Residue frames as a rotation matrix with the C-alpha (Angstrom) as fourth column:
MET 1
-0.254 -0.866 0.431 91.19
-0.931 0.097 -0.353 137.53
0.264 -0.491 -0.830 93.05
ALA 2
-0.037 0.157 -0.987 91.52
-0.061 0.985 0.159 133.81
0.997 0.067 -0.027 93.74
LYS 3
0.443 0.313 0.840 90.77
-0.833 -0.203 0.515 132.43
0.331 -0.928 0.171 97.19
LEU 4
-0.793 -0.581 -0.186 92.17
-0.400 0.726 -0.559 129.98
0.460 -0.369 -0.808 99.72
TYR 5
0.346 0.938 -0.020 89.55
-0.701 0.273 0.659 127.40
0.623 -0.213 0.752 100.71
PHE 6
-0.822 -0.497 0.278 89.75
-0.557 0.606 -0.567 125.10
0.114 -0.621 -0.775 103.72
ARG 7
0.272 0.882 -0.386 87.47
-0.705 0.455 0.544 122.09
0.655 0.124 0.745 103.55
TYR 8
-0.756 -0.586 0.292 87.64
-0.592 0.424 -0.685 120.14
0.278 -0.691 -0.667 106.78
GLY 9
0.449 0.890 -0.078 85.85
-0.717 0.411 0.564 117.25
0.534 -0.197 0.822 108.39
ALA 10
0.271 -0.289 0.918 86.27
-0.722 0.569 0.393 114.32
-0.636 -0.770 -0.054 110.73
MET 11
-0.807 -0.577 0.122 87.76
-0.393 0.680 0.620 111.09
-0.440 0.453 -0.775 109.43
ASN 12
-0.702 0.486 0.521 85.64
0.641 0.750 0.163 109.38
-0.312 0.448 -0.838 106.75
SER 13
0.097 0.758 -0.646 83.93
0.170 -0.652 -0.739 112.62
-0.981 -0.038 -0.192 105.71
GLY 14
0.615 0.193 0.764 85.10
0.721 0.255 -0.645 112.28
-0.320 0.947 0.017 102.12
LYS 15
0.542 -0.439 -0.716 87.91
-0.223 -0.897 0.382 114.83
-0.810 -0.047 -0.585 102.07
SER 16
-0.558 -0.828 0.057 90.26
-0.189 0.194 0.963 112.98
-0.808 0.526 -0.265 99.72
THR 17
-0.281 0.563 0.777 87.33
0.869 0.493 -0.042 111.87
-0.407 0.663 -0.628 97.58
GLY 18
0.738 0.581 -0.343 86.22
0.438 -0.799 -0.412 115.50
-0.514 0.153 -0.844 97.33
LEU 19
0.092 -0.802 -0.591 89.72
-0.415 -0.570 0.709 116.57
-0.905 0.180 -0.385 96.32
LEU 20
-0.749 -0.395 0.532 89.90
0.238 0.589 0.772 113.94
-0.618 0.705 -0.348 93.58
GLN 21
0.147 0.880 0.451 86.45
0.923 0.042 -0.383 114.93
-0.356 0.472 -0.806 92.36
ALA 22
0.680 0.043 -0.732 87.49
-0.010 -0.998 -0.067 118.59
-0.733 0.053 -0.678 92.23
ALA 23
-0.406 -0.897 -0.177 90.58
-0.317 -0.044 0.947 117.64
-0.857 0.441 -0.267 90.21
PHE 24
-0.553 0.287 0.783 88.42
0.710 0.653 0.262 115.64
-0.436 0.701 -0.565 87.81
ASN 25
0.525 0.844 -0.110 85.98
0.682 -0.494 -0.539 118.54
-0.510 0.208 -0.835 87.40
TYR 26
0.335 -0.489 -0.805 88.77
-0.392 -0.849 0.353 120.97
-0.857 0.197 -0.476 86.47
GLU 27
-0.667 -0.739 0.095 90.44
-0.244 0.338 0.909 118.57
-0.704 0.583 -0.406 84.06
GLU 28
-0.182 0.694 0.696 87.16
0.799 0.517 -0.307 117.58
-0.573 0.501 -0.649 82.42
ARG 29
0.844 0.496 -0.204 86.95
0.334 -0.783 -0.524 121.22
-0.420 0.374 -0.827 81.36
GLY 30
0.620 -0.651 0.438 90.47
0.589 0.018 -0.808 121.19
0.518 0.759 0.395 79.94
GLN 31
0.662 -0.373 0.650 92.07
-0.550 -0.831 0.084 123.01
0.508 -0.414 -0.755 82.87
ARG 32
-0.018 -0.814 -0.580 95.31
0.153 0.571 -0.806 122.07
0.988 -0.103 0.114 84.56
VAL 33
0.861 0.244 0.446 95.59
-0.401 -0.214 0.891 121.33
0.312 -0.946 -0.086 88.26
LEU 34
-0.335 -0.916 -0.223 98.44
-0.362 0.343 -0.866 120.48
0.870 -0.209 -0.447 90.62
LEU 35
0.821 0.534 -0.204 98.04
-0.058 0.433 0.900 118.11
0.568 -0.727 0.386 93.57
ALA 36
-0.321 -0.928 0.190 100.24
-0.339 -0.075 -0.938 118.19
0.885 -0.365 -0.290 96.66
LYS 37
0.850 0.506 -0.147 100.39
0.008 0.266 0.964 116.82
0.526 -0.821 0.222 100.20
PRO 38
0.407 -0.722 0.560 102.79
-0.913 -0.306 0.269 116.97
-0.023 -0.621 -0.784 103.16
ASP 39
-0.064 -0.506 -0.860 105.40
-0.533 0.746 -0.399 114.22
0.844 0.433 -0.317 103.04
VAL 40
-0.751 -0.150 0.643 104.67
-0.654 0.299 -0.695 113.30
-0.088 -0.943 -0.322 106.66
ASP 41
0.342 0.905 0.254 101.53
-0.746 0.426 -0.512 111.61
-0.572 -0.014 0.820 105.35
THR 42
-0.672 -0.738 -0.060 103.10
-0.654 0.553 0.516 108.28
-0.347 0.386 -0.854 104.42
LYS 43
-0.068 0.719 0.692 99.79
0.133 0.694 -0.708 106.59
-0.989 0.044 -0.143 103.69
GLY 44
0.831 0.413 0.374 99.86
0.374 0.083 -0.924 105.85
-0.412 0.907 -0.086 100.00
ASP 45
-0.175 -0.976 0.133 103.41
0.881 -0.095 0.464 107.17
-0.440 0.199 0.876 99.70
SER 46
-0.893 -0.219 -0.393 103.13
0.051 -0.917 0.396 109.88
-0.447 0.334 0.830 97.02
ASP 47
-0.647 0.742 0.176 99.48
0.413 0.147 0.899 109.17
0.641 0.654 -0.402 96.24
VAL 48
-0.559 0.695 0.453 96.26
-0.829 -0.465 -0.310 110.75
-0.005 -0.549 0.836 97.45
VAL 49
-0.895 0.220 -0.389 94.27
0.179 0.974 0.139 107.78
0.409 0.055 -0.911 98.74
SER 50
-0.292 0.886 0.360 90.51
-0.867 -0.404 0.292 107.89
0.404 -0.226 0.886 99.12
ARG 51
-0.635 0.118 0.763 88.74
-0.498 0.693 -0.522 105.45
-0.590 -0.712 -0.381 101.43
LEU 52
0.541 0.839 -0.057 86.49
-0.542 0.296 -0.786 104.63
-0.643 0.457 0.615 98.47
GLY 53
0.425 -0.454 0.783 89.51
0.488 0.844 0.224 103.09
-0.762 0.287 0.580 96.77
MET 54
0.894 -0.117 0.432 90.43
0.341 -0.448 -0.827 105.90
0.290 0.886 -0.361 94.38
THR 55
0.311 -0.857 -0.411 94.07
0.556 -0.186 0.810 106.96
-0.770 -0.481 0.419 94.18
ARG 56
0.864 -0.171 0.474 96.08
0.355 -0.461 -0.813 109.51
0.357 0.871 -0.337 92.27
ALA 57
-0.026 -0.963 -0.267 99.73
0.996 -0.003 -0.087 110.52
0.083 -0.268 0.960 92.41
VAL 58
0.716 0.154 -0.681 100.49
0.322 -0.939 0.125 114.00
-0.620 -0.309 -0.721 93.69
ASP 59
0.822 -0.436 0.366 102.56
0.217 -0.354 -0.910 116.36
0.527 0.827 -0.196 91.60
PHE 60
-0.251 -0.941 0.225 104.79
-0.131 -0.197 -0.972 117.20
0.959 -0.274 -0.074 94.54
LEU 61
0.370 0.221 -0.902 105.27
0.819 0.380 0.429 116.40
0.438 -0.898 -0.041 98.21
ILE 62
0.502 -0.136 0.854 105.77
-0.284 -0.959 0.014 119.14
0.817 -0.249 -0.520 100.81
PRO 63
-0.104 -0.610 -0.786 108.63
0.700 0.516 -0.493 118.48
0.707 -0.601 0.373 103.24
ARG 64
0.702 0.246 -0.669 108.73
0.689 -0.473 0.549 120.15
-0.181 -0.846 -0.502 106.64
GLY 65
0.048 -0.682 -0.730 110.40
0.326 -0.680 0.657 123.56
-0.944 -0.270 0.190 106.39
ALA 66
-0.554 -0.265 0.789 109.85
0.814 0.026 0.580 123.78
-0.174 0.964 0.201 102.64
ALA 67
-0.660 0.329 -0.675 108.71
-0.302 -0.939 -0.161 127.00
-0.687 0.098 0.720 100.97
VAL 68
-0.117 0.701 0.704 105.42
0.549 0.636 -0.543 125.90
-0.828 0.323 -0.459 99.41
ARG 69
0.726 0.418 -0.546 105.12
-0.161 -0.669 -0.725 128.88
-0.668 0.615 -0.419 97.09
GLU 70
-0.125 -0.851 -0.510 108.54
-0.894 -0.126 0.430 128.12
-0.430 0.510 -0.745 95.62
LEU 71
-0.718 -0.067 0.693 107.64
0.060 0.986 0.158 124.45
-0.694 0.155 -0.703 95.17
PHE 72
0.316 0.928 0.197 104.40
0.433 0.044 -0.901 125.44
-0.844 0.370 -0.387 93.49
ALA 73
0.569 -0.123 -0.813 106.11
-0.584 -0.757 -0.294 127.91
-0.579 0.642 -0.502 91.16
ALA 74
-0.520 -0.851 -0.067 108.74
-0.685 0.369 0.628 125.35
-0.510 0.373 -0.775 90.11
HIS 75
-0.650 0.313 0.692 106.18
0.392 0.919 -0.047 122.68
-0.651 0.241 -0.720 89.29
ALA 76
0.464 0.853 -0.238 103.79
0.246 -0.382 -0.891 125.12
-0.851 0.355 -0.388 87.66
SER 77
0.455 -0.362 -0.814 106.51
-0.752 -0.645 -0.134 126.32
-0.476 0.673 -0.566 85.31
GLY 78
0.989 -0.132 -0.070 108.13
0.079 0.858 -0.508 122.95
0.127 0.497 0.859 84.70
ASP 79
0.378 -0.905 0.196 111.49
-0.671 -0.414 -0.615 124.24
0.638 0.100 -0.764 85.91
ASP 80
0.295 -0.254 0.921 111.73
-0.837 0.397 0.377 121.67
-0.462 -0.882 -0.095 88.69
PRO 81
-0.556 -0.599 -0.576 113.85
-0.811 0.542 0.219 118.68
0.181 0.589 -0.788 87.60
ASP 82
-0.922 0.250 0.296 111.41
0.095 0.887 -0.451 116.32
-0.375 -0.387 -0.842 89.28
ALA 83
-0.133 0.920 -0.368 108.38
-0.617 -0.367 -0.696 117.81
-0.776 0.134 0.617 87.52
LEU 84
0.140 0.271 0.952 106.64
0.459 0.834 -0.305 115.55
-0.877 0.480 -0.008 85.02
LEU 85
-0.783 -0.573 0.242 107.67
0.445 -0.244 0.862 116.09
-0.435 0.782 0.446 81.41
GLU 86
-0.263 0.732 0.628 104.13
0.895 -0.058 0.443 116.77
0.361 0.679 -0.640 80.21
HIS 87
0.504 0.449 -0.738 103.94
0.737 -0.669 0.097 119.82
-0.450 -0.593 -0.668 82.46
VAL 88
-0.542 -0.754 -0.372 106.59
0.379 -0.614 0.692 121.62
-0.750 0.234 0.619 80.39
ASP 89
-0.980 0.156 -0.122 104.98
-0.193 -0.608 0.770 124.24
0.046 0.778 0.626 78.12
SER 90
-0.468 0.871 -0.150 101.58
0.833 0.492 0.254 123.27
0.295 -0.006 -0.955 79.49
PRO 91
0.154 0.607 0.780 98.80
0.264 -0.786 0.560 125.75
0.952 0.119 -0.281 80.28
PRO 92
-0.546 -0.302 0.781 98.81
-0.576 -0.542 -0.612 127.82
0.608 -0.785 0.122 83.48
VAL 93
-0.845 0.233 -0.481 97.67
0.474 0.742 -0.473 126.07
0.247 -0.628 -0.738 86.64
ALA 94
-0.222 0.870 0.441 93.97
-0.102 -0.471 0.876 126.66
0.970 0.149 0.193 87.28
CYS 95
0.715 0.484 0.504 93.93
-0.563 -0.028 0.826 125.29
0.414 -0.875 0.253 90.84
LEU 96
-0.561 -0.814 -0.147 96.23
-0.461 0.456 -0.761 123.89
0.687 -0.360 -0.632 93.53
LEU 97
0.629 0.771 -0.104 94.71
-0.419 0.448 0.790 121.04
0.655 -0.453 0.605 95.56
VAL 98
-0.499 -0.826 0.262 96.31
-0.628 0.136 -0.766 120.10
0.597 -0.547 -0.587 98.89
ASP 99
0.485 0.614 -0.622 95.43
-0.016 0.718 0.696 116.92
0.874 -0.328 0.358 100.77
GLU 100
0.428 -0.257 -0.867 96.07
0.855 0.427 0.296 116.33
0.294 -0.867 0.402 104.51
ALA 101
0.165 -0.347 0.923 96.58
0.175 -0.911 -0.374 120.06
0.971 0.223 -0.089 105.00
GLN 102
0.962 0.211 0.171 96.47
-0.129 -0.200 0.971 119.73
0.239 -0.957 -0.165 108.79
PHE 103
0.616 -0.782 -0.098 100.08
0.726 0.515 0.456 118.51
-0.306 -0.352 0.884 108.63
LEU 104
0.268 -0.514 0.815 101.34
0.554 -0.610 -0.566 121.74
0.788 0.603 0.121 107.08
GLU 105
-0.485 -0.465 -0.741 103.30
0.860 -0.410 -0.305 124.22
-0.162 -0.784 0.599 109.16
PRO 106
0.391 0.688 -0.611 101.66
0.556 -0.706 -0.439 127.63
-0.733 -0.168 -0.659 109.75
ALA 107
-0.214 -0.544 -0.811 104.20
-0.366 -0.725 0.583 129.34
-0.906 0.422 -0.044 107.49
GLN 108
-0.946 -0.107 0.305 103.36
0.208 0.521 0.828 126.87
-0.247 0.847 -0.471 104.72
VAL 109
-0.003 0.997 0.074 99.66
0.945 0.027 -0.326 127.69
-0.327 0.069 -0.943 105.08
GLU 110
0.304 0.054 -0.951 100.58
0.051 -0.998 -0.041 131.35
-0.951 -0.037 -0.306 104.71
ASP 111
-0.777 -0.591 -0.215 102.30
-0.236 -0.043 0.971 130.43
-0.583 0.805 -0.106 101.44
LEU 112
-0.547 0.673 0.497 99.02
0.826 0.531 0.190 128.89
-0.136 0.514 -0.847 100.25
PHE 113
0.421 0.697 -0.581 97.36
0.595 -0.695 -0.402 132.22
-0.684 -0.177 -0.707 100.97
ARG 114
-0.144 -0.570 -0.809 100.05
-0.344 -0.737 0.581 134.02
-0.928 0.362 -0.090 98.92
ILE 115
-0.894 -0.141 0.425 99.55
0.300 0.515 0.803 131.62
-0.332 0.845 -0.418 96.01
ALA 116
-0.024 0.974 0.226 95.85
0.979 0.069 -0.191 132.49
-0.202 0.216 -0.955 95.99
VAL 117
0.652 0.377 -0.658 96.21
0.399 -0.908 -0.125 136.24
-0.644 -0.182 -0.743 96.47
LEU 118
0.091 -0.721 -0.687 99.50
-0.439 -0.648 0.622 137.10
-0.894 0.245 -0.375 94.75
ASP 119
-0.880 -0.465 0.091 99.59
-0.154 0.463 0.873 134.41
-0.449 0.754 -0.480 92.05
ASP 120
-0.237 0.904 -0.356 95.81
-0.931 -0.316 -0.183 134.43
-0.278 0.288 0.917 91.51
VAL 121
-0.541 0.064 -0.839 95.52
-0.329 0.902 0.281 130.64
0.774 0.428 -0.467 91.68
PRO 122
0.467 0.757 0.458 92.69
-0.772 0.096 0.628 129.15
0.432 -0.647 0.629 93.76
VAL 123
-0.721 -0.668 -0.186 93.92
-0.436 0.646 -0.627 126.82
0.539 -0.370 -0.757 96.51
LEU 124
0.508 0.862 -0.001 91.67
-0.615 0.363 0.700 124.08
0.604 -0.355 0.714 97.87
ALA 125
-0.656 -0.746 0.114 93.08
-0.561 0.381 -0.734 122.63
0.505 -0.545 -0.669 101.09
TYR 126
0.474 0.803 -0.362 91.50
-0.382 0.558 0.737 119.53
0.793 -0.211 0.571 102.63
GLY 127
-0.633 -0.734 -0.246 92.15
-0.102 0.394 -0.913 118.25
0.767 -0.553 -0.325 106.14
ILE 128
0.229 0.657 -0.718 90.92
0.762 0.338 0.553 117.49
0.606 -0.674 -0.423 109.62
ARG 129
0.527 0.092 0.845 90.48
-0.207 -0.950 0.232 120.20
0.824 -0.298 -0.482 112.22
THR 130
0.349 -0.313 0.884 91.56
-0.937 -0.141 0.320 118.48
0.024 -0.939 -0.342 115.44
ASP 131
-0.558 -0.636 -0.532 93.58
-0.563 0.762 -0.320 115.50
0.609 0.121 -0.784 116.56
PHE 132
-0.140 0.502 -0.853 92.50
0.313 0.840 0.443 112.52
0.939 -0.206 -0.275 118.67
ARG 133
-0.558 -0.080 -0.826 92.80
0.829 -0.097 -0.551 114.66
-0.036 -0.992 0.120 121.82
THR 134
0.527 0.840 0.132 90.51
0.849 -0.511 -0.135 117.38
-0.046 0.183 -0.982 120.36
HIS 135
0.112 -0.572 -0.812 93.47
0.207 -0.786 0.582 119.77
-0.972 -0.233 0.031 119.93
ALA 136
0.925 0.239 -0.295 93.79
-0.197 -0.363 -0.911 121.74
-0.325 0.901 -0.289 116.71
PHE 137
0.303 -0.837 0.456 96.58
0.927 0.370 0.062 120.86
-0.220 0.404 0.888 114.34
PRO 138
-0.248 -0.460 -0.852 98.83
0.294 -0.874 0.386 123.92
-0.923 -0.155 0.353 113.79
GLY 139
-0.974 -0.124 0.190 98.17
0.210 -0.185 0.960 123.83
-0.084 0.975 0.206 110.05
SER 140
-0.246 0.963 0.114 94.42
0.855 0.160 0.494 123.58
0.457 0.219 -0.862 110.52
LEU 141
0.206 0.288 -0.935 94.40
0.797 -0.604 -0.011 126.39
-0.568 -0.743 -0.354 113.06
ARG 142
-0.637 -0.494 -0.592 96.20
0.074 -0.803 0.591 128.70
-0.767 0.333 0.548 110.64
LEU 143
-0.864 0.391 0.317 93.81
0.392 0.126 0.911 127.73
0.316 0.912 -0.262 107.86
LEU 144
0.089 0.935 -0.344 90.83
0.988 -0.038 0.151 128.53
0.128 -0.354 -0.927 110.08
GLU 145
0.025 -0.163 -0.986 92.41
0.547 -0.824 0.150 131.91
-0.837 -0.543 0.069 110.80
ILE 146
-0.451 -0.397 -0.799 93.25
-0.283 -0.786 0.550 133.06
-0.846 0.474 0.242 107.26
ALA 147
-0.765 0.191 0.615 91.31
0.608 0.531 0.590 131.03
-0.214 0.825 -0.522 104.67
HIS 148
-0.869 0.493 -0.033 88.84
-0.460 -0.784 0.417 133.06
0.180 0.378 0.908 102.66
THR 149
0.200 0.961 -0.191 86.28
-0.842 0.269 0.468 130.29
0.501 0.067 0.863 102.85
VAL 150
-0.842 -0.370 0.392 85.92
-0.530 0.703 -0.475 127.52
-0.100 -0.608 -0.788 105.44
GLU 151
0.103 0.879 -0.466 83.61
-0.853 0.318 0.413 124.60
0.511 0.355 0.783 104.64
GLU 152
-0.381 -0.161 0.910 82.74
-0.733 0.652 -0.192 121.62
-0.563 -0.741 -0.367 106.83
LEU 153
-0.322 0.250 -0.913 82.42
-0.609 0.684 0.401 118.19
0.725 0.685 -0.068 105.24
LYS 154
0.034 0.478 0.878 80.07
-0.992 0.120 -0.026 116.10
-0.117 -0.870 0.479 107.37
THR 155
-0.481 -0.052 -0.875 80.06
-0.231 0.970 0.069 112.46
0.846 0.236 -0.479 108.37
ILE 156
0.498 0.799 0.338 78.14
-0.597 0.033 0.802 110.48
0.629 -0.601 0.493 110.96
CYS 157
-0.454 -0.514 0.728 79.02
-0.890 0.309 -0.336 108.83
-0.052 -0.801 -0.597 114.25
ARG 158
-0.926 0.085 -0.368 78.20
0.032 0.988 0.148 105.18
0.377 0.125 -0.918 114.95
CYS 159
-0.635 0.730 -0.253 75.14
0.461 0.094 -0.882 106.44
-0.620 -0.677 -0.396 116.85
GLY 160
0.043 0.657 0.752 73.84
0.998 -0.059 -0.005 108.36
0.041 0.751 -0.659 113.82
ARG 161
0.776 0.169 -0.608 74.65
0.288 -0.952 0.103 111.88
-0.561 -0.256 -0.787 115.03
LYS 162
0.844 -0.521 0.125 77.09
-0.138 -0.436 -0.889 114.17
0.518 0.734 -0.440 113.24
ALA 163
0.543 -0.749 -0.380 80.67
0.837 0.449 0.312 113.17
-0.063 -0.488 0.871 114.03
ILE 164
0.924 -0.239 0.299 83.01
-0.181 -0.961 -0.209 116.00
0.337 0.139 -0.931 115.04
PHE 165
0.347 -0.826 0.444 85.92
-0.852 -0.079 0.518 114.27
-0.393 -0.558 -0.731 116.82
ASN 166
0.409 -0.330 -0.851 88.43
-0.476 0.718 -0.507 111.56
0.778 0.613 0.137 115.89
THR 167
0.702 -0.243 0.670 89.42
-0.570 0.372 0.732 108.79
-0.428 -0.896 0.123 118.28
ARG 168
-0.084 -0.810 -0.580 92.68
-0.900 0.312 -0.304 106.94
0.427 0.497 -0.756 117.85
ARG 169
0.829 0.369 0.420 92.53
-0.505 0.817 0.278 103.19
-0.241 -0.443 0.864 118.17
VAL 170
-0.355 -0.895 -0.272 95.39
-0.915 0.392 -0.096 100.75
0.193 0.215 -0.957 118.54
GLY 171
-0.966 0.155 -0.206 94.04
0.162 0.987 -0.017 97.29
0.201 -0.050 -0.978 117.96
ASP 172
-0.130 0.984 -0.119 90.70
0.723 0.176 0.668 97.11
0.679 0.001 -0.735 119.74
GLY 173
0.095 0.132 -0.987 91.46
0.943 -0.330 0.047 99.82
-0.319 -0.935 -0.156 122.30
ILE 174
0.718 0.165 0.676 91.04
0.387 -0.902 -0.191 103.61
0.578 0.399 -0.712 122.25
VAL 175
-0.135 -0.823 -0.552 94.06
0.991 -0.122 -0.061 105.68
-0.017 -0.555 0.832 123.31
PHE 176
0.868 0.460 0.188 94.13
0.450 -0.888 0.093 109.28
0.210 0.004 -0.978 124.47
ASP 177
0.581 -0.769 -0.267 97.88
-0.288 -0.501 0.816 109.78
-0.761 -0.397 -0.513 124.87
GLY 178
0.191 -0.607 0.772 100.68
0.798 0.554 0.237 109.84
-0.571 0.571 0.590 122.34
ASP 179
-0.802 -0.563 -0.199 102.17
0.307 -0.675 0.671 111.94
-0.512 0.477 0.714 119.56
GLN 180
-0.112 0.794 -0.598 99.83
-0.458 -0.575 -0.678 114.22
-0.882 0.198 0.428 117.68
VAL 181
0.196 0.116 -0.974 100.70
-0.979 0.078 -0.188 112.58
0.054 0.990 0.129 114.36
ALA 182
-0.573 -0.297 0.764 100.25
-0.254 0.950 0.180 108.84
-0.780 -0.091 -0.620 113.82
ILE 183
-0.486 0.360 -0.796 99.27
-0.870 -0.111 0.481 107.85
0.084 0.926 0.367 110.30
ASP 184
0.340 0.697 0.631 96.49
-0.691 0.640 -0.336 105.32
-0.638 -0.322 0.699 110.14
GLY 185
-0.215 -0.455 -0.864 97.50
-0.866 0.498 -0.047 101.93
0.452 0.738 -0.501 108.88
GLN 186
-0.133 0.137 -0.982 97.89
0.006 0.991 0.137 98.38
0.991 0.012 -0.132 110.07
ASP 187
-0.575 -0.205 -0.792 98.42
0.723 0.325 -0.610 99.15
0.382 -0.923 -0.038 113.77
VAL 188
-0.751 0.279 -0.598 96.69
0.205 -0.763 -0.613 102.52
-0.628 -0.583 0.516 114.18
TRP 189
-0.569 0.618 0.542 93.25
0.632 -0.093 0.770 103.48
0.526 0.781 -0.337 112.95
TYR 190
-0.979 0.201 -0.043 90.70
-0.150 -0.842 -0.518 106.17
-0.140 -0.500 0.855 113.68
GLU 191
-0.368 0.928 0.062 86.99
0.909 0.344 0.236 106.36
0.197 0.143 -0.970 114.34
SER 192
-0.783 0.187 0.594 84.88
-0.101 -0.979 0.176 109.50
0.614 0.078 0.785 113.99
LEU 193
-0.418 0.630 -0.655 82.55
0.898 0.395 -0.193 110.15
0.137 -0.668 -0.731 116.91
CYS 194
0.345 0.589 0.731 79.99
0.252 -0.808 0.532 112.74
0.904 0.000 -0.427 117.97
GLY 195
-0.274 -0.470 0.839 80.63
-0.605 -0.594 -0.530 114.74
0.747 -0.653 -0.122 121.12
SER 196
0.496 0.567 0.657 78.47
-0.868 0.297 0.398 112.48
0.031 -0.768 0.640 123.28
CYS 197
0.970 -0.137 -0.202 80.11
0.111 0.984 -0.138 109.24
0.218 0.112 0.970 122.15
TYR 198
0.104 -0.981 0.163 83.58
0.069 -0.157 -0.985 110.79
0.992 0.114 0.052 122.45
LEU 199
-0.153 -0.121 0.981 82.95
-0.871 -0.452 -0.192 111.81
0.467 -0.883 -0.036 126.06
GLU 200
0.817 0.483 0.314 81.57
-0.572 0.748 0.336 108.37
-0.072 -0.454 0.888 126.83
ALA 201
0.780 -0.556 -0.286 84.65
0.304 0.736 -0.605 106.71
0.547 0.385 0.744 125.33
SER 202
-0.140 -0.920 0.367 87.07
0.094 -0.381 -0.920 109.06
0.986 -0.094 0.139 127.09
GLY 203
-0.106 0.188 -0.977 85.36
0.965 0.257 -0.055 109.01
0.241 -0.948 -0.208 130.47
GLY 204
0.786 0.536 -0.308 84.49
0.589 -0.800 0.110 112.67
-0.188 -0.268 -0.945 130.12
ARG 205
-0.036 -0.923 -0.384 87.97
0.470 -0.355 0.809 113.70
-0.882 -0.151 0.446 129.07
LEU 206
0.941 0.141 0.308 88.58
0.338 -0.437 -0.834 116.43
0.017 0.888 -0.459 126.48
GLY 207
0.592 -0.781 0.200 92.21
-0.520 -0.560 -0.645 116.86
0.616 0.278 -0.737 125.62
């Protein structure tokens, strides 16, 4: 039976790079993969974007409220009108890779589990565990609850310790209030910090 994997880490821990490497490894062995991400992640539009500069277009975006298993089945079979032509009559999908999985809804995470268990296709989901206020994203929480395997991807804080939290920065300042989702870009960016540096920056605040 295939498994659902959740590979999580703070910002800059190499999640998207790891996903692209996994896709390369499968395809180097002649196996077919599908890449997907939630459409709320507007960074890179329909591309997976690694901080190392690597990019790759996803096979499909996941809108809010969408049935992920149905989207997967349509693109795997080539029945979807938006599916790429070369996918028609192509081999079965060996793996589904999902970037920015924290933005998925819990029901969509449950569909990933069904793809692994009922369709026997391994699913590798990559994302961050908590937001800038140290609260779990709903998608990440569901992944932590039901994934067969949970793996932490590590990165370091500016002090050299292991980073576990993400701080949101607007310009030169750190903010601790606002919507849970704000995609990093020109105005908003994130810094990964260890627990000690996070508490120092927040004045002892968690959440």
